[in-house]
N, C-alpha and C positions, 0 to 999 in steps of 0.2 A: 557484954553486947556493945559497950562503947568502944572497946579495943577493936572489935569486928567492923564497926562503922568507920573507924579511922583507917584501917587497912584496906578498905574497899577502893578508895580512889588510888592508892598505890598500885593495886592490881590493874586498874584501868590504865594507869600511866605506863605500866609495864607492857600491857597489850599494845598501846599506842606507839611505844618505842619499837616494839616487835614488827608492827605494820610498817612504820617508817623505814625499818631496816630492810624489809623486803623491797619496798619501792626503791630505796637507795641502791640496793643490789642490782635490781632491774636496769635502773638508769645507768649504772656504771657499766653493765654489760653492753648496753646500746651504744654508750660512749666509746667503749673499746672497739666495738664492731665498726663504727663509723670511722675511727682512726684507722683501722686495718684496710677498710675499703678505700679510704683516701689515699693510703700508701700505695695500694694495688693500682689505683688510678694514676697516680703520679709516675709509677714505673711504666705503665702501658702507654702513657703520652710521652 
């Protein structure tokens, strides 16, 4: 029982890291898209 209680926060941390990973991936995609759009804008201007 004690071991299970100790391993629970670890599972929670893994889930938190997983969620942060998804958010990071999304922000990275947005960043890349903005870079591409700014490149297109500079070419058109």
